[in-house]
Gaussian input, Z-matrix of N, CA and C with variables (Angstrom, degrees):
# hf/3-21g

backbone

0 1
 N
 C     1     B1
 C     2     B2     1     A1
 N     3     B3     2     A2     1     D1
 C     4     B4     3     A3     2     D2
 C     5     B5     4     A4     3     D3
 N     6     B6     5     A5     4     D4
 C     7     B7     6     A6     5     D5
 C     8     B8     7     A7     6     D6
 N     9     B9     8     A8     7     D7
 C    10    B10     9     A9     8     D8
 C    11    B11    10    A10     9     D9
 N    12    B12    11    A11    10    D10
 C    13    B13    12    A12    11    D11
 C    14    B14    13    A13    12    D12
 N    15    B15    14    A14    13    D13
 C    16    B16    15    A15    14    D14
 C    17    B17    16    A16    15    D15
 N    18    B18    17    A17    16    D16
 C    19    B19    18    A18    17    D17
 C    20    B20    19    A19    18    D18
 N    21    B21    20    A20    19    D19
 C    22    B22    21    A21    20    D20
 C    23    B23    22    A22    21    D21
 N    24    B24    23    A23    22    D22
 C    25    B25    24    A24    23    D23
 C    26    B26    25    A25    24    D24
 N    27    B27    26    A26    25    D25
 C    28    B28    27    A27    26    D26
 C    29    B29    28    A28    27    D27
 N    30    B30    29    A29    28    D28
 C    31    B31    30    A30    29    D29
 C    32    B32    31    A31    30    D30
 N    33    B33    32    A32    31    D31
 C    34    B34    33    A33    32    D32
 C    35    B35    34    A34    33    D33
 N    36    B36    35    A35    34    D34
 C    37    B37    36    A36    35    D35
 C    38    B38    37    A37    36    D36
 N    39    B39    38    A38    37    D37
 C    40    B40    39    A39    38    D38
 C    41    B41    40    A40    39    D39
 N    42    B42    41    A41    40    D40
 C    43    B43    42    A42    41    D41
 C    44    B44    43    A43    42    D42
 N    45    B45    44    A44    43    D43
 C    46    B46    45    A45    44    D44
 C    47    B47    46    A46    45    D45
 N    48    B48    47    A47    46    D46
 C    49    B49    48    A48    47    D47
 C    50    B50    49    A49    48    D48
 N    51    B51    50    A50    49    D49
 C    52    B52    51    A51    50    D50
 C    53    B53    52    A52    51    D51
 N    54    B54    53    A53    52    D52
 C    55    B55    54    A54    53    D53
 C    56    B56    55    A55    54    D54
 N    57    B57    56    A56    55    D55
 C    58    B58    57    A57    56    D56
 C    59    B59    58    A58    57    D57
 N    60    B60    59    A59    58    D58
 C    61    B61    60    A60    59    D59
 C    62    B62    61    A61    60    D60
 N    63    B63    62    A62    61    D61
 C    64    B64    63    A63    62    D62
 C    65    B65    64    A64    63    D63
 N    66    B66    65    A65    64    D64
 C    67    B67    66    A66    65    D65
 C    68    B68    67    A67    66    D66
 N    69    B69    68    A68    67    D67
 C    70    B70    69    A69    68    D68
 C    71    B71    70    A70    69    D69
 N    72    B72    71    A71    70    D70
 C    73    B73    72    A72    71    D71
 C    74    B74    73    A73    72    D72
 N    75    B75    74    A74    73    D73
 C    76    B76    75    A75    74    D74
 C    77    B77    76    A76    75    D75
 N    78    B78    77    A77    76    D76
 C    79    B79    78    A78    77    D77
 C    80    B80    79    A79    78    D78
 N    81    B81    80    A80    79    D79
 C    82    B82    81    A81    80    D80
 C    83    B83    82    A82    81    D81
 N    84    B84    83    A83    82    D82
 C    85    B85    84    A84    83    D83
 C    86    B86    85    A85    84    D84
 N    87    B87    86    A86    85    D85
 C    88    B88    87    A87    86    D86
 C    89    B89    88    A88    87    D87
 N    90    B90    89    A89    88    D88
 C    91    B91    90    A90    89    D89
 C    92    B92    91    A91    90    D90
 N    93    B93    92    A92    91    D91
 C    94    B94    93    A93    92    D92
 C    95    B95    94    A94    93    D93
 N    96    B96    95    A95    94    D94
 C    97    B97    96    A96    95    D95
 C    98    B98    97    A97    96    D96
 N    99    B99    98    A98    97    D97
 C   100   B100    99    A99    98    D98
 C   101   B101   100   A100    99    D99
 N   102   B102   101   A101   100   D100
 C   103   B103   102   A102   101   D101
 C   104   B104   103   A103   102   D102
 N   105   B105   104   A104   103   D103
 C   106   B106   105   A105   104   D104
 C   107   B107   106   A106   105   D105
 N   108   B108   107   A107   106   D106
 C   109   B109   108   A108   107   D107
 C   110   B110   109   A109   108   D108
 N   111   B111   110   A110   109   D109
 C   112   B112   111   A111   110   D110
 C   113   B113   112   A112   111   D111
 N   114   B114   113   A113   112   D112
 C   115   B115   114   A114   113   D113
 C   116   B116   115   A115   114   D114
 N   117   B117   116   A116   115   D115
 C   118   B118   117   A117   116   D116
 C   119   B119   118   A118   117   D117
 N   120   B120   119   A119   118   D118
 C   121   B121   120   A120   119   D119
 C   122   B122   121   A121   120   D120
 N   123   B123   122   A122   121   D121
 C   124   B124   123   A123   122   D122
 C   125   B125   124   A124   123   D123
 N   126   B126   125   A125   124   D124
 C   127   B127   126   A126   125   D125
 C   128   B128   127   A127   126   D126
 N   129   B129   128   A128   127   D127
 C   130   B130   129   A129   128   D128
 C   131   B131   130   A130   129   D129
 N   132   B132   131   A131   130   D130
 C   133   B133   132   A132   131   D131
 C   134   B134   133   A133   132   D132
 N   135   B135   134   A134   133   D133
 C   136   B136   135   A135   134   D134
 C   137   B137   136   A136   135   D135
 N   138   B138   137   A137   136   D136
 C   139   B139   138   A138   137   D137
 C   140   B140   139   A139   138   D138
 N   141   B141   140   A140   139   D139
 C   142   B142   141   A141   140   D140
 C   143   B143   142   A142   141   D141
 N   144   B144   143   A143   142   D142
 C   145   B145   144   A144   143   D143
 C   146   B146   145   A145   144   D144
 N   147   B147   146   A146   145   D145
 C   148   B148   147   A147   146   D146
 C   149   B149   148   A148   147   D147
 N   150   B150   149   A149   148   D148
 C   151   B151   150   A150   149   D149
 C   152   B152   151   A151   150   D150
 N   153   B153   152   A152   151   D151
 C   154   B154   153   A153   152   D152
 C   155   B155   154   A154   153   D153
 N   156   B156   155   A155   154   D154
 C   157   B157   156   A156   155   D155
 C   158   B158   157   A157   156   D156
 N   159   B159   158   A158   157   D157
 C   160   B160   159   A159   158   D158
 C   161   B161   160   A160   159   D159
 N   162   B162   161   A161   160   D160
 C   163   B163   162   A162   161   D161
 C   164   B164   163   A163   162   D162
 N   165   B165   164   A164   163   D163
 C   166   B166   165   A165   164   D164
 C   167   B167   166   A166   165   D165
 N   168   B168   167   A167   166   D166
 C   169   B169   168   A168   167   D167
 C   170   B170   169   A169   168   D168
 N   171   B171   170   A170   169   D169
 C   172   B172   171   A171   170   D170
 C   173   B173   172   A172   171   D171
 N   174   B174   173   A173   172   D172
 C   175   B175   174   A174   173   D173
 C   176   B176   175   A175   174   D174
 N   177   B177   176   A176   175   D175
 C   178   B178   177   A177   176   D176
 C   179   B179   178   A178   177   D177
 N   180   B180   179   A179   178   D178
 C   181   B181   180   A180   179   D179
 C   182   B182   181   A181   180   D180
 N   183   B183   182   A182   181   D181
 C   184   B184   183   A183   182   D182
 C   185   B185   184   A184   183   D183
 N   186   B186   185   A185   184   D184
 C   187   B187   186   A186   185   D185
 C   188   B188   187   A187   186   D186
 N   189   B189   188   A188   187   D187
 C   190   B190   189   A189   188   D188
 C   191   B191   190   A190   189   D189
 N   192   B192   191   A191   190   D190
 C   193   B193   192   A192   191   D191
 C   194   B194   193   A193   192   D192
 N   195   B195   194   A194   193   D193
 C   196   B196   195   A195   194   D194
 C   197   B197   196   A196   195   D195
 N   198   B198   197   A197   196   D196
 C   199   B199   198   A198   197   D197
 C   200   B200   199   A199   198   D198
 N   201   B201   200   A200   199   D199
 C   202   B202   201   A201   200   D200
 C   203   B203   202   A202   201   D201
 N   204   B204   203   A203   202   D202
 C   205   B205   204   A204   203   D203
 C   206   B206   205   A205   204   D204
 N   207   B207   206   A206   205   D205
 C   208   B208   207   A207   206   D206
 C   209   B209   208   A208   207   D207
 N   210   B210   209   A209   208   D208
 C   211   B211   210   A210   209   D209
 C   212   B212   211   A211   210   D210
 N   213   B213   212   A212   211   D211
 C   214   B214   213   A213   212   D212
 C   215   B215   214   A214   213   D213
 N   216   B216   215   A215   214   D214
 C   217   B217   216   A216   215   D215
 C   218   B218   217   A217   216   D216
 N   219   B219   218   A218   217   D217
 C   220   B220   219   A219   218   D218
 C   221   B221   220   A220   219   D219
 N   222   B222   221   A221   220   D220
 C   223   B223   222   A222   221   D221
 C   224   B224   223   A223   222   D222
 N   225   B225   224   A224   223   D223
 C   226   B226   225   A225   224   D224
 C   227   B227   226   A226   225   D225
 N   228   B228   227   A227   226   D226
 C   229   B229   228   A228   227   D227
 C   230   B230   229   A229   228   D228
 N   231   B231   230   A230   229   D229
 C   232   B232   231   A231   230   D230
 C   233   B233   232   A232   231   D231
 N   234   B234   233   A233   232   D232
 C   235   B235   234   A234   233   D233
 C   236   B236   235   A235   234   D234
 N   237   B237   236   A236   235   D235
 C   238   B238   237   A237   236   D236
 C   239   B239   238   A238   237   D237
 N   240   B240   239   A239   238   D238
 C   241   B241   240   A240   239   D239
 C   242   B242   241   A241   240   D240
 N   243   B243   242   A242   241   D241
 C   244   B244   243   A243   242   D242
 C   245   B245   244   A244   243   D243
 N   246   B246   245   A245   244   D244
 C   247   B247   246   A246   245   D245
 C   248   B248   247   A247   246   D246
 N   249   B249   248   A248   247   D247
 C   250   B250   249   A249   248   D248
 C   251   B251   250   A250   249   D249
 N   252   B252   251   A251   250   D250
 C   253   B253   252   A252   251   D251
 C   254   B254   253   A253   252   D252

   B1=1.4439
   B2=1.5336
   B3=1.3289
   B4=1.4552
   B5=1.5209
   B6=1.3178
   B7=1.4699
   B8=1.5202
   B9=1.3130
   B10=1.4529
   B11=1.5268
   B12=1.3067
   B13=1.4577
   B14=1.5238
   B15=1.2844
   B16=1.4601
   B17=1.5168
   B18=1.3112
   B19=1.4595
   B20=1.5228
   B21=1.3443
   B22=1.4539
   B23=1.5245
   B24=1.3150
   B25=1.4558
   B26=1.5164
   B27=1.3239
   B28=1.4579
   B29=1.5210
   B30=1.3201
   B31=1.4536
   B32=1.5167
   B33=1.3073
   B34=1.4609
   B35=1.5121
   B36=1.2896
   B37=1.4576
   B38=1.5067
   B39=1.3011
   B40=1.4519
   B41=1.5135
   B42=1.2921
   B43=1.4620
   B44=1.5131
   B45=1.2950
   B46=1.4520
   B47=1.5158
   B48=1.3033
   B49=1.4531
   B50=1.5188
   B51=1.3142
   B52=1.4602
   B53=1.5211
   B54=1.3019
   B55=1.4646
   B56=1.5217
   B57=1.3034
   B58=1.4558
   B59=1.5314
   B60=1.3212
   B61=1.4590
   B62=1.5258
   B63=1.3059
   B64=1.4579
   B65=1.5277
   B66=1.3259
   B67=1.4683
   B68=1.5331
   B69=1.3180
   B70=1.4661
   B71=1.5268
   B72=1.3137
   B73=1.4658
   B74=1.5161
   B75=1.3364
   B76=1.4640
   B77=1.5254
   B78=1.3165
   B79=1.4663
   B80=1.5235
   B81=1.3376
   B82=1.4637
   B83=1.5211
   B84=1.3313
   B85=1.4608
   B86=1.5297
   B87=1.3279
   B88=1.4635
   B89=1.5151
   B90=1.3392
   B91=1.4669
   B92=1.5231
   B93=1.3366
   B94=1.4639
   B95=1.5272
   B96=1.3556
   B97=1.4563
   B98=1.5241
   B99=1.3455
   B100=1.4562
   B101=1.5186
   B102=1.3149
   B103=1.4617
   B104=1.5229
   B105=1.3228
   B106=1.4555
   B107=1.5214
   B108=1.3043
   B109=1.4606
   B110=1.5219
   B111=1.3117
   B112=1.4535
   B113=1.5135
   B114=1.2993
   B115=1.4683
   B116=1.5235
   B117=1.3076
   B118=1.4513
   B119=1.5173
   B120=1.2999
   B121=1.4609
   B122=1.5232
   B123=1.3179
   B124=1.4670
   B125=1.5312
   B126=1.3584
   B127=1.4848
   B128=1.5289
   B129=1.3252
   B130=1.4653
   B131=1.5220
   B132=1.3120
   B133=1.4617
   B134=1.5216
   B135=1.3279
   B136=1.4626
   B137=1.5236
   B138=1.3149
   B139=1.4622
   B140=1.5207
   B141=1.3313
   B142=1.4753
   B143=1.5290
   B144=1.3271
   B145=1.4731
   B146=1.5211
   B147=1.3238
   B148=1.4659
   B149=1.5181
   B150=1.3128
   B151=1.4642
   B152=1.5223
   B153=1.3229
   B154=1.4672
   B155=1.5223
   B156=1.3385
   B157=1.4630
   B158=1.5174
   B159=1.3385
   B160=1.4658
   B161=1.5285
   B162=1.3211
   B163=1.4655
   B164=1.5239
   B165=1.3267
   B166=1.4674
   B167=1.5278
   B168=1.3338
   B169=1.4553
   B170=1.5178
   B171=1.3263
   B172=1.4613
   B173=1.5261
   B174=1.3274
   B175=1.4753
   B176=1.5244
   B177=1.3407
   B178=1.4688
   B179=1.5184
   B180=1.3380
   B181=1.4602
   B182=1.5161
   B183=1.3346
   B184=1.4658
   B185=1.5208
   B186=1.3183
   B187=1.4599
   B188=1.5225
   B189=1.3353
   B190=1.4580
   B191=1.5233
   B192=1.3180
   B193=1.4633
   B194=1.5160
   B195=1.3108
   B196=1.4581
   B197=1.5170
   B198=1.3148
   B199=1.4662
   B200=1.5241
   B201=1.3146
   B202=1.4580
   B203=1.5308
   B204=1.3178
   B205=1.4628
   B206=1.5283
   B207=1.3378
   B208=1.4685
   B209=1.5288
   B210=1.3355
   B211=1.4693
   B212=1.5304
   B213=1.3264
   B214=1.4623
   B215=1.5292
   B216=1.3187
   B217=1.4602
   B218=1.5204
   B219=1.3342
   B220=1.4547
   B221=1.5211
   B222=1.3307
   B223=1.4627
   B224=1.5169
   B225=1.3198
   B226=1.4601
   B227=1.5321
   B228=1.3398
   B229=1.4663
   B230=1.5337
   B231=1.3491
   B232=1.4661
   B233=1.5372
   B234=1.3308
   B235=1.4702
   B236=1.5243
   B237=1.3249
   B238=1.4608
   B239=1.5174
   B240=1.3345
   B241=1.4645
   B242=1.5296
   B243=1.3230
   B244=1.4642
   B245=1.5304
   B246=1.3157
   B247=1.4708
   B248=1.5183
   B249=1.3293
   B250=1.4589
   B251=1.5191
   B252=1.3185
   B253=1.4662
   B254=1.5061
   A1=108.71
   A2=117.17
   A3=122.96
   A4=108.57
   A5=115.15
   A6=119.45
   A7=108.41
   A8=116.11
   A9=121.12
   A10=109.52
   A11=113.74
   A12=118.81
   A13=108.78
   A14=114.28
   A15=121.20
   A16=107.86
   A17=115.33
   A18=120.35
   A19=107.77
   A20=115.95
   A21=121.69
   A22=107.43
   A23=116.02
   A24=121.55
   A25=108.44
   A26=115.57
   A27=120.96
   A28=107.57
   A29=115.83
   A30=120.61
   A31=108.55
   A32=115.19
   A33=119.00
   A34=108.56
   A35=115.47
   A36=121.96
   A37=107.82
   A38=115.01
   A39=120.53
   A40=108.02
   A41=115.68
   A42=121.38
   A43=106.64
   A44=116.24
   A45=121.39
   A46=108.83
   A47=116.70
   A48=121.70
   A49=108.13
   A50=115.40
   A51=120.62
   A52=106.16
   A53=115.48
   A54=120.13
   A55=109.99
   A56=114.76
   A57=122.67
   A58=112.50
   A59=115.87
   A60=120.88
   A61=107.88
   A62=116.47
   A63=121.41
   A64=109.04
   A65=116.08
   A66=121.19
   A67=109.10
   A68=115.76
   A69=122.64
   A70=108.66
   A71=116.40
   A72=121.51
   A73=105.42
   A74=116.20
   A75=119.80
   A76=110.05
   A77=115.13
   A78=121.57
   A79=108.29
   A80=116.30
   A81=120.82
   A82=109.01
   A83=117.59
   A84=119.78
   A85=112.58
   A86=117.61
   A87=120.99
   A88=112.90
   A89=116.81
   A90=122.16
   A91=111.92
   A92=116.08
   A93=122.14
   A94=110.10
   A95=115.39
   A96=120.97
   A97=109.31
   A98=115.30
   A99=119.60
   A100=108.36
   A101=116.30
   A102=121.81
   A103=109.67
   A104=115.49
   A105=119.47
   A106=105.98
   A107=115.42
   A108=120.29
   A109=107.89
   A110=115.15
   A111=118.98
   A112=107.71
   A113=114.14
   A114=121.09
   A115=106.63
   A116=115.53
   A117=119.75
   A118=111.09
   A119=115.11
   A120=121.30
   A121=107.41
   A122=118.81
   A123=119.71
   A124=113.20
   A125=117.70
   A126=118.89
   A127=113.00
   A128=118.59
   A129=120.46
   A130=112.98
   A131=116.99
   A132=120.02
   A133=112.72
   A134=116.86
   A135=119.86
   A136=112.22
   A137=117.41
   A138=121.15
   A139=108.92
   A140=118.25
   A141=120.14
   A142=112.96
   A143=117.60
   A144=120.02
   A145=110.57
   A146=117.48
   A147=121.45
   A148=110.31
   A149=116.74
   A150=120.65
   A151=110.90
   A152=117.25
   A153=121.78
   A154=110.87
   A155=116.43
   A156=120.55
   A157=111.22
   A158=117.01
   A159=119.90
   A160=111.08
   A161=117.10
   A162=120.67
   A163=110.79
   A164=117.35
   A165=121.06
   A166=110.23
   A167=117.62
   A168=120.75
   A169=111.09
   A170=117.83
   A171=120.59
   A172=110.74
   A173=116.37
   A174=120.14
   A175=111.95
   A176=118.09
   A177=120.08
   A178=111.27
   A179=116.89
   A180=120.59
   A181=113.26
   A182=118.00
   A183=120.80
   A184=113.17
   A185=117.38
   A186=121.41
   A187=109.68
   A188=116.45
   A189=121.71
   A190=108.82
   A191=116.75
   A192=120.44
   A193=108.70
   A194=115.37
   A195=121.53
   A196=109.30
   A197=115.35
   A198=121.59
   A199=107.99
   A200=115.01
   A201=120.52
   A202=108.90
   A203=115.87
   A204=120.39
   A205=111.17
   A206=116.40
   A207=121.23
   A208=111.93
   A209=116.81
   A210=122.98
   A211=113.76
   A212=117.89
   A213=120.73
   A214=108.57
   A215=116.91
   A216=121.42
   A217=108.77
   A218=116.11
   A219=121.18
   A220=109.63
   A221=115.73
   A222=121.93
   A223=108.09
   A224=115.95
   A225=123.98
   A226=108.95
   A227=116.59
   A228=120.25
   A229=112.30
   A230=120.32
   A231=118.26
   A232=112.85
   A233=117.87
   A234=119.26
   A235=110.56
   A236=116.63
   A237=120.89
   A238=110.52
   A239=116.71
   A240=120.67
   A241=112.58
   A242=116.98
   A243=121.07
   A244=112.97
   A245=116.50
   A246=120.29
   A247=109.97
   A248=116.21
   A249=119.46
   A250=110.59
   A251=115.53
   A252=118.89
   A253=111.32
   D1=129.35
   D2=179.87
   D3=-102.21
   D4=127.84
   D5=178.02
   D6=-97.27
   D7=130.39
   D8=-179.43
   D9=-110.62
   D10=147.35
   D11=175.70
   D12=-125.31
   D13=151.52
   D14=177.53
   D15=-121.91
   D16=132.17
   D17=178.09
   D18=-103.56
   D19=126.96
   D20=179.03
   D21=-117.48
   D22=126.67
   D23=177.82
   D24=-114.52
   D25=127.84
   D26=178.70
   D27=-115.42
   D28=123.36
   D29=176.70
   D30=-110.40
   D31=136.29
   D32=177.20
   D33=-127.29
   D34=148.95
   D35=175.86
   D36=-122.49
   D37=147.42
   D38=176.16
   D39=-114.55
   D40=134.28
   D41=177.33
   D42=-116.86
   D43=120.43
   D44=-176.86
   D45=-127.20
   D46=129.97
   D47=178.19
   D48=-111.49
   D49=123.78
   D50=177.60
   D51=-117.79
   D52=122.26
   D53=-179.99
   D54=-108.79
   D55=149.51
   D56=175.62
   D57=54.40
   D58=48.69
   D59=176.19
   D60=-136.06
   D61=149.40
   D62=179.83
   D63=-107.56
   D64=135.45
   D65=179.24
   D66=-86.86
   D67=137.16
   D68=178.48
   D69=-144.07
   D70=163.29
   D71=169.25
   D72=-100.57
   D73=127.89
   D74=-175.28
   D75=-146.47
   D76=163.95
   D77=175.76
   D78=-83.68
   D79=121.22
   D80=178.04
   D81=-93.75
   D82=120.11
   D83=178.65
   D84=-64.25
   D85=-29.70
   D86=179.87
   D87=-73.35
   D88=-42.67
   D89=-179.56
   D90=-83.66
   D91=-20.23
   D92=-173.63
   D93=56.88
   D94=45.12
   D95=-179.00
   D96=-158.66
   D97=162.69
   D98=171.68
   D99=-75.39
   D100=132.49
   D101=-177.75
   D102=-138.96
   D103=165.62
   D104=167.40
   D105=-73.89
   D106=136.83
   D107=-179.86
   D108=-136.22
   D109=155.70
   D110=172.91
   D111=-110.58
   D112=136.78
   D113=179.26
   D114=-101.71
   D115=116.00
   D116=-178.44
   D117=-77.45
   D118=140.89
   D119=174.89
   D120=-96.15
   D121=168.65
   D122=178.45
   D123=-56.61
   D124=-31.95
   D125=179.92
   D126=-79.72
   D127=-11.45
   D128=-174.51
   D129=-58.97
   D130=-29.60
   D131=-176.27
   D132=-106.56
   D133=18.88
   D134=178.60
   D135=-65.67
   D136=-31.18
   D137=178.53
   D138=-77.35
   D139=116.65
   D140=-178.13
   D141=-58.48
   D142=-33.24
   D143=179.77
   D144=-65.20
   D145=-39.23
   D146=178.64
   D147=-65.25
   D148=-47.03
   D149=179.77
   D150=-61.12
   D151=-41.30
   D152=179.53
   D153=-64.08
   D154=-43.55
   D155=-179.80
   D156=-64.30
   D157=-43.22
   D158=178.32
   D159=-61.90
   D160=-41.34
   D161=178.29
   D162=-62.04
   D163=-40.65
   D164=178.95
   D165=-63.83
   D166=-42.32
   D167=179.21
   D168=-67.97
   D169=-35.46
   D170=177.54
   D171=-62.73
   D172=-37.50
   D173=179.64
   D174=-65.34
   D175=-25.99
   D176=178.89
   D177=-73.11
   D178=-19.28
   D179=-178.39
   D180=81.80
   D181=1.41
   D182=-178.03
   D183=-89.95
   D184=-22.15
   D185=-176.93
   D186=-88.69
   D187=124.91
   D188=179.09
   D189=-97.39
   D190=126.65
   D191=174.67
   D192=-146.16
   D193=157.32
   D194=-179.23
   D195=-157.36
   D196=165.89
   D197=176.14
   D198=-105.19
   D199=140.89
   D200=177.33
   D201=-84.36
   D202=174.98
   D203=177.61
   D204=-60.52
   D205=-28.03
   D206=178.54
   D207=-85.82
   D208=9.38
   D209=179.98
   D210=69.51
   D211=17.39
   D212=174.17
   D213=-80.96
   D214=144.23
   D215=177.87
   D216=-92.89
   D217=129.90
   D218=176.93
   D219=-119.62
   D220=144.60
   D221=178.72
   D222=-123.01
   D223=132.69
   D224=178.86
   D225=-72.20
   D226=119.67
   D227=-178.09
   D228=-64.78
   D229=-44.62
   D230=178.47
   D231=-57.76
   D232=-39.05
   D233=178.74
   D234=-70.35
   D235=-34.44
   D236=178.37
   D237=-62.85
   D238=-39.99
   D239=-179.76
   D240=-70.01
   D241=-17.82
   D242=178.54
   D243=-88.63
   D244=-7.87
   D245=-179.20
   D246=-74.19
   D247=143.73
   D248=179.22
   D249=-65.78
   D250=148.54
   D251=179.98
   D252=-89.34

């Protein structure tokens, strides 16, 4: 009797659009490393759907964000890419 196996590979891509945010390199307290980060502007959260999604990701504990000395909010891009869609 010959046993056969089948290998299935599933590839997924994530497409994320971030509007009204500035990209910077910053120290992420969650990753303990320098990462690409986005700095949110006051208009970044004007869309209620965006604000709701960010809040949901924050509750998972996977999204790293912090405030700078200037009170700007920054989000760690690597952690953002790990959040479920």
